[in-house]
N, C-alpha and C positions, 0 to 999 in steps of 0.2 A: 640884226643882234648876233653879235658876238659870240661863241660857246667856251664853255672855259675847256671840256677835254677835248678838242678835236683830235682825230687822229687814234687816241687812244684802245685800247684793248683792253675789256672788264672782263671778268670771270664774276656770277650771284651764282652761292648753293643757295638753295630753297625758293628757287626765284618762280612756282607757280601760280602762286598766290599770293595775297596779304602783302606786308613790309617788304619780302624778297619781290615779289613785282612789281612795287612801286618803285624799289631802288634798281632794278633792271630800267627801269621804263626812264629814270629821271638821268640816268649811267647816260641812257643811251638820246635823251633830248638834249645833252650837254656834248655830245656827238664822239660818244663812243660806238664800238662795235662792239655786242655782248653776247660772250656765249652762258645761257641758262642753263642750270644743272637743278634738277629734282627727280623725285619718282615718278612724277605724277605727269606722264608724258601728253594727254590731252593739252593740262595747263600751260605746259612747256611750249606748247605749238601755238596755244593765242596768243603768249605773250611773242614768241618768238615773230609772229603776223601781224601786231603791233608796231613792235622795233622796226621791223621791215617799211611798215608804212611812212616810218620817220623818213626814212630813206637810209637807215644804219643795216650794218650786214648781224645780222642774229644767229646766232647756233644752239639749239636745242638738243642736251643730250640727257637720255634719262641715266640715272646711279644713285646709289646710294653711298654717299660721304664716309659712312662709318666702315666700308670696306676700302683695303689698300687698294687693291687691285684696280677695283673701279674708280677710286682718284687717279691711281696713274693713268690709265686710260684715257681719261680725262684731260688731262693735264698733255699727253702724246698727242692728242688731239688740238688742244691749242696751239702746242708748237705747228703739227700739218697744218692747220689752216692758216695760221695768223704770221707764228715765226717769233710772236713774243708774247707778254702779258705784263701790264700797267700794272692794272686792278683787281687785288682778289676784294671780295666779301664774304664773309664767311657768313650766312645768315641760317643755313639750317639749321634746325633744330627743333625736339619733341618735351614737350612734358606728360607725366603720367604722375597721377594725383593717388591720394593716399595716405595714411595716416603711417607715423613708425610703425606702428604694431602691423600694418595689412599691406606695406609698399612692399611688391615683392622683389625677391632678389635681379630675378630676368629682369624687370622694370630698371630698377636701380643703373644694372650693365648696357641697356642700351640707351638711355638716355645718357649714360657718360659716353656710350661709344659714338649716339650722333652729335653732340652737342660740343664734346672736349676732342676724342680724338676726331673727329672728322674735321674740327679746325685747325688742329694739328697737322694733320695729315695734309688737307689744301694749304696752308702755311708753309708748309714744307716745301711739297712740290713747289711753288709759286715760288718762293724764297730763290729755288736756284735758279732760277729762271731771271728773276730781278737781279740778284748779284751780277749777273753776266752783262747785264745791260745797264747798271749803275744807277737806276734807277725803280722804284716801284712805292707801291700804297697796298696796305693790309689792313682791311677797316672787317673788323667782329663784331656781330649783334650779339650783347650780352644784354643784361637784363636787372630792373633793379634789385630783383630777388637777389642779383651777384653780390650787391653791396651788403642788402640789409637782413637776410634770410627770405627763406620762401613764408609766401604773405598768403597761399592759396592752398594750404595743408599738398604739398608736394615734394616730400622731402631728400628728393635725387636734384632737382631744377636747380634751386639756388646754389647750390654746391658745383654743378657742374658750370654753374655762373662764374661765381668766384673764381675759379679755376681758369677760365677764359679770360678773366681780367686776370689773373697774374700771366699766363700765360703772352696774353699783350704786351704787357710791359719787359717780362722777361727779354723776348723776341725783338721790342721797340729796341731793347739797349745792344741785345746784340747785332741787329741791320743795320742801324746808321749810317755804321763806316760804310754804307756798300752804298747808299742814296736812297735806302727804305723806310719808311715811316709805317708805324705799325700805331693804328689805335682802337678802341671801342666806341660803340654806341649803345648806350642802355637804356630801351623804351622803358616804359609803365603805360597801362591802360589806354592802350592803341584799340580804335575801329578795325576789325578782323572777323572775319568767320566764325571765331570764337567766343570775341565777344558779342556778337551780335546773339549769340544764345544765351548769355544771362538772362536770367529774371529781371522784373524789372526794379524788383525792390533792392538785389545786388547792384545793380547798374546804379541808382541811385542813392547807396552809400559808397559805395566808389568814388563817384564825382564829387561828394563833398565832402571828402579828403583833399583834392587837387585845388588850389588858390585860385587857378586858372578857371575852373568851372564845367568843365568837358572833360572829354575823351580827347584824346589824339590821332589824329590821321596816318595811316601809314603815310602819304606822301611827305609829312614834316619831318620822321625817322629817314626817309631819302634823302632829303634834303639837306642833311647833318652829314651824311654817307657823301652826298657829292660836297661839301665845305669839306671835308676833311682828305678827300682825293685830291682838291683844285691845288692850284698851287698859292691862293691865299695861305693854305694851312700846311706850307712846307716846313715851319720851325715849332709843330706841333708833333710831337708823337710819345707814345707811351700815356696816354692822357685816355680817362673811361667818362665818354659827355652824357649826358645825364639828355632826356628828352622824354620829360615826363609833369608839364605841367605845374613844378614846384612843388610836386609830392612828395620828394626828396631835394634839402637844396644844401649839398656838401660842396 
């Protein structure tokens, strides 16, 4: 079977579990060598082992994307190990819950630092490399909350993802002349460790609002990322692709 991305080098942040892990494995399956980045070193090692078992090269790097120095270290390592970068997936993200009255200032700053600044820092470093190559794919993982606002009492999360959507479109315009596309995937209600902790009543209520009638799987988000990285999506840029079972149809 022909793989879509043979010989490409990809970097995935937040890759130690959940959606990020599924994306890293899907890109490896399609022929990519993958740099996997997260703060969970044990999780990274396990993902790297799975990628290695596919016959692809994996480089696990423990780093915090909210730190510019750490991001620069990651991209220096990319050039040292591979000499190029074809695909960046900005998946790392956090959520802090609370009402507008009790949401702490430090929680707001942390969510913005990881979700927005981390995406910006990584995209900026990737763009430097991709521009010199004349080709690249940057794919940001956003959220339905970035389009309709927070739906789970987390007043900083939706704004952070709305900003990611705007950043996606701004970079898409700026980088298109260099052969670089920039898109985002906006999931909702995906089966992860977080949703596994939901009470059954909450799970049923959320599923009742989804026309397809179930939660999504991390692999379905990963499939959207693979598509946007593939040759078939070469004329798509600045797009925010919904993966939500019909919850939001825009």
